[in-house]
C-alpha positions as CSV (number, residue, x, y, z in Angstrom):
1,M,4.2,-8.5,-7.0
2,I,0.8,-9.7,-5.7
3,A,-0.4,-8.0,-2.6
4,A,-3.6,-7.8,-0.6
5,I,-4.6,-4.2,0.0
6,V,-7.1,-3.8,2.9
7,Q,-9.2,-0.6,3.2
8,A,-9.7,0.2,6.9
9,R,-10.8,3.2,8.8
10,M,-12.2,4.0,12.3
11,T,-14.8,6.5,11.2
12,S,-17.5,4.1,9.8
13,S,-20.8,5.9,9.9
14,R,-22.8,2.8,11.0
15,L,-20.4,1.2,13.5
16,P,-17.5,3.6,14.3
17,G,-14.3,1.9,15.4
18,K,-15.5,-1.5,14.1
19,V,-12.2,-2.6,12.6
20,L,-10.5,-2.6,16.0
21,K,-13.4,-3.8,18.1
22,E,-12.1,-6.7,20.2
23,V,-13.2,-10.3,20.5
24,M,-11.4,-12.3,23.2
25,G,-8.9,-9.5,23.6
26,K,-7.9,-9.2,19.9
27,P,-9.1,-6.7,17.4
28,L,-11.1,-7.8,14.3
29,L,-8.5,-6.5,12.0
30,L,-5.9,-8.7,13.5
31,Y,-8.1,-11.8,13.0
32,Q,-8.4,-10.8,9.4
33,I,-4.6,-10.4,9.0
34,E,-4.1,-13.8,10.5
35,R,-6.3,-15.3,7.8
36,L,-4.8,-13.2,5.0
37,K,-1.3,-14.6,6.0
38,R,-2.6,-18.0,5.0
39,I,-3.1,-17.0,1.4
40,V,-0.3,-18.8,-0.4
41,N,0.0,-16.6,-3.4
42,I,0.2,-13.1,-1.9
43,E,3.6,-11.5,-1.1
44,D,2.5,-8.6,1.1
45,I,-0.5,-7.4,3.1
46,I,-1.0,-3.6,3.0
47,I,-3.4,-1.8,5.2
48,A,-4.7,1.3,3.4
49,T,-6.1,3.7,6.0
50,T,-6.6,7.5,6.1
51,T,-4.6,10.5,7.3
52,N,-7.3,11.2,10.0
53,K,-6.0,11.2,13.5
54,E,-8.8,8.8,14.4
55,D,-6.9,6.2,12.3
56,D,-3.7,6.5,14.3
57,P,-4.5,3.3,16.3
58,I,-4.7,1.3,13.0
59,V,-1.2,2.6,12.1
60,Q,0.1,1.8,15.5
61,M,-1.3,-1.8,15.3
62,C,0.4,-2.2,11.9
63,K,3.7,-1.1,13.4
64,R,3.3,-3.6,16.3
65,E,2.5,-6.4,13.9
66,S,5.1,-5.4,11.2
67,I,2.3,-5.0,8.6
68,S,2.8,-2.6,5.7
69,C,0.6,0.5,5.9
70,Y,-0.4,3.4,3.7
71,R,-2.3,6.6,4.7
72,G,-4.3,8.5,2.2
73,E,-7.7,10.0,1.3
74,E,-10.7,9.0,3.4
75,Y,-13.5,9.1,0.8
76,D,-11.5,8.8,-2.4
77,V,-10.7,5.2,-1.7
78,L,-9.7,4.7,-5.4
79,D,-6.9,7.3,-4.9
80,R,-5.9,5.6,-1.6
81,Y,-5.6,2.2,-3.4
82,Y,-3.7,3.7,-6.3
83,H,-1.1,5.4,-4.2
84,A,-0.8,2.4,-1.8
85,G,-0.1,0.1,-4.8
86,K,2.3,2.5,-6.3
87,K,4.2,3.0,-3.1
88,F,4.8,-0.7,-2.5
89,G,5.3,-1.6,-6.2
90,V,2.2,-3.9,-6.5
91,D,1.5,-5.4,-9.9
92,H,-1.7,-7.3,-9.0
93,I,-4.0,-6.3,-6.2
94,M,-6.3,-8.4,-4.1
95,R,-8.9,-5.9,-2.8
96,I,-10.2,-6.7,0.7
97,T,-12.3,-4.6,3.1
98,A,-11.6,-4.6,6.8
99,D,-15.3,-5.4,7.5
100,C,-14.7,-9.0,6.4
101,P,-12.6,-10.4,9.3
102,L,-13.5,-14.0,8.4
103,I,-12.1,-13.9,4.9
104,D,-11.5,-17.4,3.3
105,P,-7.8,-17.9,2.5
106,M,-8.5,-21.0,0.2
107,L,-11.1,-19.0,-1.7
108,C,-8.7,-16.1,-2.1
109,D,-6.0,-18.4,-3.5
110,H,-8.5,-19.9,-5.9
111,I,-9.4,-16.4,-7.2
112,I,-5.7,-15.5,-7.6
113,D,-5.1,-18.7,-9.5
114,V,-8.1,-18.1,-11.9
115,Y,-7.0,-14.5,-12.4
116,L,-3.4,-15.3,-13.2
117,K,-4.4,-18.0,-15.7
118,S,-7.1,-15.9,-17.5
119,N,-5.2,-12.8,-18.5
120,I,-8.0,-10.5,-17.2
121,D,-8.3,-7.1,-15.6
122,L,-10.8,-7.9,-12.8
123,I,-12.2,-11.0,-11.1
124,H,-14.8,-11.0,-8.3
125,L,-17.3,-13.2,-6.5
126,A,-20.9,-13.7,-7.5
127,P,-23.6,-12.7,-5.0
128,T,-24.2,-16.4,-4.3
129,F,-21.3,-16.4,-1.9
130,A,-21.9,-15.5,1.7
131,E,-21.5,-11.8,2.6
132,G,-18.2,-11.6,4.5
133,L,-16.1,-13.4,1.9
134,D,-15.8,-10.4,-0.4
135,C,-12.5,-10.2,-2.3
136,E,-11.5,-9.4,-5.9
137,M,-8.3,-9.3,-8.0
138,L,-7.4,-6.5,-10.3
139,S,-4.3,-5.4,-12.2
140,F,-2.5,-2.2,-11.2
141,K,-2.8,-1.1,-14.8
142,A,-6.6,-1.4,-14.6
143,L,-6.5,0.4,-11.2
144,E,-4.4,3.2,-12.7
145,N,-6.8,3.5,-15.6
146,A,-9.7,3.9,-13.2
147,W,-7.8,6.4,-11.1
148,K,-7.1,8.6,-14.1
149,N,-10.6,8.5,-15.6
150,A,-13.2,7.9,-12.9
151,R,-15.3,11.0,-12.3
152,L,-18.4,9.9,-10.3
153,K,-18.2,10.2,-6.5
154,S,-19.4,6.6,-6.3
155,E,-16.5,5.4,-8.6
156,R,-14.0,7.2,-6.4
157,E,-15.4,5.7,-3.2
158,H,-15.9,2.2,-4.5
159,V,-12.6,1.1,-6.0
160,T,-13.7,-1.2,-8.9
161,L,-17.0,0.4,-9.7
162,Y,-15.5,2.3,-12.7
163,L,-14.3,-1.0,-14.1
164,N,-17.7,-2.6,-13.7
165,N,-19.4,0.5,-15.2
166,N,-17.2,0.2,-18.4
167,P,-17.2,-3.4,-19.4
168,G,-16.0,-2.6,-22.9
169,L,-12.7,-1.3,-21.6
170,F,-11.8,-4.2,-19.2
171,K,-11.8,-8.0,-19.3
172,K,-13.7,-9.4,-16.3
173,T,-14.6,-12.7,-14.8
174,V,-17.1,-13.6,-12.1
175,I,-16.6,-16.6,-9.9
176,E,-19.8,-18.5,-9.4
177,N,-20.5,-20.5,-6.2
178,S,-21.5,-24.1,-6.3
179,T,-24.3,-23.4,-3.8
180,D,-26.4,-20.4,-3.1
181,D,-25.0,-19.1,0.2
182,S,-26.3,-15.6,-0.1
183,K,-28.4,-16.0,3.1
184,Y,-25.3,-16.1,5.3
185,R,-23.9,-12.8,6.6
186,F,-20.7,-12.5,8.6
187,T,-19.4,-9.1,7.5
188,V,-19.4,-6.3,10.0
189,D,-21.3,-3.1,9.2
190,E,-23.8,-2.9,12.0
191,L,-23.7,-3.7,15.8
192,E,-25.8,-6.9,15.1
193,D,-23.1,-8.0,12.6
194,F,-20.5,-7.6,15.2
195,E,-22.5,-9.7,17.6
196,V,-22.8,-12.5,15.0
197,V,-19.0,-12.4,14.2
198,K,-18.2,-12.3,17.9
199,A,-20.3,-15.4,18.5
200,I,-18.6,-17.2,15.6
201,I,-15.1,-16.4,16.7
202,E,-15.8,-17.3,20.3
203,A,-17.3,-20.7,19.2
204,L,-14.8,-21.7,16.6
205,Y,-11.4,-19.9,17.1
206,K,-8.6,-21.8,18.7
207,E,-5.2,-20.1,19.3
208,D,-2.4,-21.5,17.1
209,A,-4.7,-23.9,15.4
210,E,-5.8,-24.2,11.8
211,Q,-8.1,-21.4,10.8
212,F,-11.8,-22.5,10.9
213,S,-13.3,-22.8,7.4
214,T,-16.3,-21.2,5.7
215,D,-18.1,-24.5,5.9
216,E,-17.6,-24.5,9.7
217,I,-19.1,-21.0,9.9
218,K,-22.1,-22.1,7.9
219,L,-22.6,-25.2,10.0
220,Y,-22.4,-23.1,13.2
221,L,-25.0,-20.6,11.9
222,D,-27.3,-23.4,10.7
223,G,-27.1,-24.9,14.2
224,H,-27.7,-21.6,16.0
225,P,-30.6,-19.9,14.3
226,E,-30.8,-17.3,17.1
227,I,-27.3,-16.1,16.0
228,F,-28.1,-16.4,12.3
229,M,-31.2,-14.2,12.6
230,K,-29.5,-11.4,14.5
231,N,-28.4,-9.7,11.3
232,A,-30.6,-11.4,8.7
233,H,-32.6,-8.2,8.1
234,I,-29.6,-6.1,7.0
235,I,-29.5,-5.2,3.3
236,R,-26.5,-6.5,1.3
237,N,-24.0,-3.9,0.0
238,E,-26.0,-1.1,1.7
239,G,-23.1,1.3,1.5
240,L,-22.8,1.0,-2.3
241,L,-26.6,1.3,-2.7
242,E,-26.6,4.5,-0.6
243,S,-23.9,6.0,-2.8
244,L,-25.7,5.2,-6.0
245,K,-29.0,6.6,-4.6
246,E,-27.3,9.8,-3.6
247,E,-25.9,10.3,-7.1
248,A,-29.3,9.5,-8.7
249,V,-31.0,12.4,-6.8
250,S,-28.1,14.9,-7.2
251,P,-28.7,17.8,-9.6
């Protein structure tokens, strides 16, 4: 089975509660789920949250929307993914983070197609894609290998870091973008990010209509530089960089 597993929690250090922050009366996580449902090649969507009481509202939303849910470790996200995949019998995992509510279903389907045809363990996007489209595919076997062998704190917190740190053990492919879109940012880590995503949704979202595309998002940001610049100063992958920096200075 192919499933999208979405890591989501309410206790983000930079913007607490961001995954359920509302735009036009709907939480960001639900906007993401709507887009994930348009991926042709996935058979289930699983929200992987924590056992913290703060994450009860995520579980309640999943129940209301009939979305599969797993509760596990907060900081050992690798363990959370492993047990979520095991519980639901997942063979191939599309890893998604809840801070990317404007995920691109067509791009996700393309990644799945390349992954299935290539007989590889891991596939992810090059940094030439906009930040906010982050998704990757990995096999449950590769995930289990990482779960058993990853020792570094950063490798437990960032699910596929062990695979990337051990290229001799895993077959990996990187999808390159046809254009350099790295200047665009519509992920949600900071308050300014939320303001950008809120503006995009308010401008482009139409109830019961086709989901707006990444090209439409780029055109909107190009035409509204005051929105584009709101979060242009934020460092890409700041959470991962912080984890690696902490390990580098640890005794």
